[in-house]
N, C-alpha and C positions, 0 to 999 in steps of 0.2 A: 267750356260747354255752355251753350245757351239754355235758358230755362223757359219751358213752355208752361203757361199758367192754366193747366188743365185740371188742377186739383178740384175746383168747384164742380166741373162736369162729372168727375168720377164720384164725387160725394152725393150728387143729386141725380144720378143717371136714371133712377126709376121714376123720377117725377117730371123733369123737364126734357123734352125731346130735342130742343132746338140747338143745343151747343155742340153736340158731337159731330154733326155734319154741317154742310152749308145750310144756313138757315132757310126754312121753307120758302119764305118770300123772296129769297135771293137766287135760288137755284136756277130758275128758268132764264135768268137774265144773262148768264155768262156767255152763251153762244150768240145771243142777239148782239151783245156789245163787241164780240170778236169781229163782227162784220165791219165795224168801223175801221179796223186795221187795213182793210182793203181799199179804203178811199185814197184818192191821190193826195200826197203831201203838198203843203204850200210851196210856192215857187221859191221862197227864200230859204228853204230847208235843204241842208246838205243830205243827199240821198244816202251817203255812207253812214252818217251819224243816225239818220232815221232808221236805217236797216239795223244798226246796232241796238238802238232803243227798242225796236220791235222784237228783236231776238231776245233781249233781256226780259221783255214782257212775257214772251212765249215760254222761255225757260222757267220763269216764275210760276206760270200756270202748270207746267209739268211737275215742278216741285210740290205745288199745292195738291195736285191730284194724287201724288204718292204719299201725302201726309207730312212732308217736310215743310212745315209752315214758316219756320224762321228763315229758311233759305229763300222761300218764296218772297217774304218781306224784303230781304236784302236785295234780291234781284229787281223787284218792282221799284224800290227806292232808287236804285241806280238808273232804271229806265226813266223814272220821274225827273231826275236831274237833267237827263239828256233832252227829254221832251220840253222841259221848262226852258232850257237853253235854246232850243229850236223854235220856241213859241208855238208848239204843236198842241193845240187845245184838245184835239181828238185823242191823242195819245195820253195826255195828262188826265183826261176824263177816265180812260180805261184804268190807268195806274191807280188813281184815287179810288175808283170803284173796287178794284181787286184788293187793294189794301184794306178798305172798309170791310170787305167780306172776311178776310183772314183775321183781322183784328177782332172781329165779332166772334169767330171761332175760338180765339184764344181768350175771350172774356175781357179784352182790352177795349171796353166800350167807349171811353172818352176819346181814344185815338180813332176808333171806328166812326164815331159820330162826326169828328172833325174831318176825316177823309171823305165821308159820304156827303157832308154838307158842301165841301169843295166841289165834289162831282156834280151835285145838284146846281150849284152856282154856275158852273160852266154850261150846263144844259139850258139854264134860264138865259144866260148871256146870248146864247146862240138861238134862243127861241125855238128850241127843239122840243116840241110838246110830247112827242112820242117817248123820247128819252126821259123826260121829266116824270112820266108815269112810273117808270121803273126806278128812277132815282128816289122818288118819294116813297115807293114801297120799300126799298132797301133801307132808307133812313128810318122808316116806321118800324122795321124789324129791330133795328138797334135800340130805338127808344123803348120798344116793348121789352127787350132784354134788360134795359135799365129800369124797368118797372114804371116808366113814364107812360102810363096807359092813355092819359088824355092826349099827350103829344103824339103817340103812335096812332091813335084813332083819327086825329086831325090830319096826320100825314097820309094815311090810307084813304080817308074821305076825299082829300084834295086830289089824290091820284085817280080815284074813281070818277070825280067830276071831270077831270081833264080827259080821261079815257073815253068817257061818254061823249064829250064835246068833239072829239076827233074820230069817234066811232071805231075805237080800238077794242074789239071784243076780247082779245087775249088779255089786254090790260085791265079790262073790266073784271074778267074772271079772277085775275091775280089779286086785284084790290079787294074784291068781295071776299075772297078766301082769306086774305090777311085781316080783314075786319072780323072774321071768324076767330082768328088767333087772339084778338083782343078780348072777344067774348069768352074764350077758354081761360085766359088769364084772370078774368073777372069771375070765373067759375059759373058763367051763364051757359052751361053746356047745351041746353036746348036751343038757345039763340045761335050758338056757334054751329050747331048741326044745320039749322035753317040757312045760314050764310053759306056753309060748305056745299049744301045741296044745290043752291042757286049757282055757286061758282062752278060746280061740276057740270051743270047744264050748259054754261058758256063754253067750257073746255071740250065738252063732247061735240058741240056744234062746230068748234074750230078744229076738231080731230087732233087735239093737243094731248098726245099720250103722256108726255112728261108732266104736263099740268094736271092731268087726271090722276096720275100716280101721287103727286104732291097733295092734291085735295083729298084723295081717298085716305092717305096717311093721316091727314088732319081729322077726317071723320073718325078714323080709328081712335085717335087720341080723345076726341070728344065723347065717344061712346064709352071709352075706358073711364073717363071722368064721371059718367053717369053710373058706372058699375055694370054696364051691359057688355060683358066681356065677349060673348059669342058674336054679337054684332060688330064689335071692334075687330075681332079676329077675321071676320069675313071681309072687312074693309082693307085690312093689312094684306090679306092674301091677294085681293084684286089689285091693290097698289103694287105689290111685288110683280105681278104678271105684267101690268102695263110698263113698269120700269124696266123689266127685262126685255120687253118688246123693242124699246128704243135705246137700250144700253145706258139708262139713267142710273149711274152708280149711287149717287147720294140717296135717291129714293129707294133703291134696292136695300141699301144698308139700313135705312130708316124703317122700312117695312119688316125686315128680318129682326131688327131690335124690338119692334112692336109685337111681332109674333112671339119672340122669346119671352118677353115680359108678360104678355097677355096669357100665354099658356102657363107660365109660372104662377101667375096670380091665381089661376084655377087649380094649381098644384098638379098640372098635367105635365109631368116631367119628361116623358118620352118625346112628345112633339116640341117641348121647349128646348131640349138638348139638340134635337134635329135642326131647329132653326139656328141655334148657336153654331152647330157644325157647318151649316151653309154659310153663316156669317163669316166664320174664320176662313173657310175655303175661298170665298169671294175676295176677302181681304188679301189673302196670300197670292191668289192668281192675278190680282190687279196691282200687287205691290204696295198696298195701302197699309203701312205699319201702324198708323194711329188707330184705324178701325180694327186691325188684328189685336192690338193691345186691349181695346175696350171690350171686345167680345170675350177674350180670355179672362179679363178681369171679372166680367159678369158670370162666366162659367165658374170661376173660383169662388165667388160669393155664394152662388147657389149650392155648390158642394159643401161649403162651410156651413151654411144654414141647415143642410140635410145631415150634417155630422159625418160626412165622408172625408175625413181629414187628409188621408194620403193623396187622394185625387185632387182635393182642394189645393194642397201644397204644390202638386205638380203643375196645376194651372197657374198658380201664383208665380212659380219659377219661370214659366214660359212668358207670362206677361211682363215680368221684371226684365227678362232678356230683351224683349222687344222695346220696352221703355228705354233701355240703355242704348239700343241701336238708334233710337230717335233722338237721344240726348235730352230726353224729357225728365229732368231731375225732380220736378214737382210730383209727377205721377209715379216715378220710381220710389220716392220717399213714402207716398201713400201705400203703394203696393208692398213695400218692405215692412211697413208698420203692421198692415193686416196679416201679412205672411207670418211675421214673428208671433202674432197672437194665435194663429193656427198651430204653429210649431209647439208652443207651450200650452195649448189647449185652453186658452182663455180668450175666446173671440168676442170680448166686450167691445162695444162701439161699432160693430159691423152693422150694415143696413139690415133692417128687419126683413124677414122673408115675406113675399107677397101673401 
């Protein structure tokens, strides 16, 4: 059984929003890069091998969408070998890109940085300035997760400069939004809000619903940082609506998490549990086991904090069962430890209630 390193995300779920889903700065780029698969392969490429590599890449994306991240990595690594053999830079760029995204989700930041720097190098070799904007943003997100705030800010700033030079308004909006993430990490929430409002203006002009959902979620996080919970909840509700409009699952999950945590911080348990119910239902209907586990885990923690031991135990059992389906031994161990404390009535070490 492979081990997913999601323990850190479970431990800090109420603090950092970035690790449970595709990182905010990365989410918009997946569809854009998929377009590269439709370009004609080089003349010296075997069409059969190219088709096999493209199939592996797509199968990896399907595994990632249902939360099976280790299988996604295996498939993309196989695709990468074929692309390298075929000297297919476009396919290699995609494989490195996707690997960087999933390594980030798993907290394997050194591997993520390596993969994304390789992707960036290919875009620079090809002088593909549009692709560089998104490569730099994705690299910046990883550096941000590694707490390299200076490196992240430099990466986002370079992306913004390139986006403006080629008049890529979508890239400008993304880069500005990500600069807001740096401001949040520095706890400069008012500065972050100013960045996000500017980014939102770009994304409205572009009619970029997914981008708006992402930025609205970021605004929600910034308002939560300021302790302005009602404003945060308003942003999360709007983010969920935009995400639903375009079928943007990562931002739907993120908005539902924000709503659950925001309502819980105000001890408004009925809407908090309603948001959690919607989170679990969305995860089940889309076959996303990882999101299902995380929602059930938060449900269990809230019931534990409220002293509703029996229900807390039931939610822990459900979350543990999902972790076993995923083969996620690290999360399973965390859940079992917390569950045992609930069973024996000694919930020491559990996260504090909002």
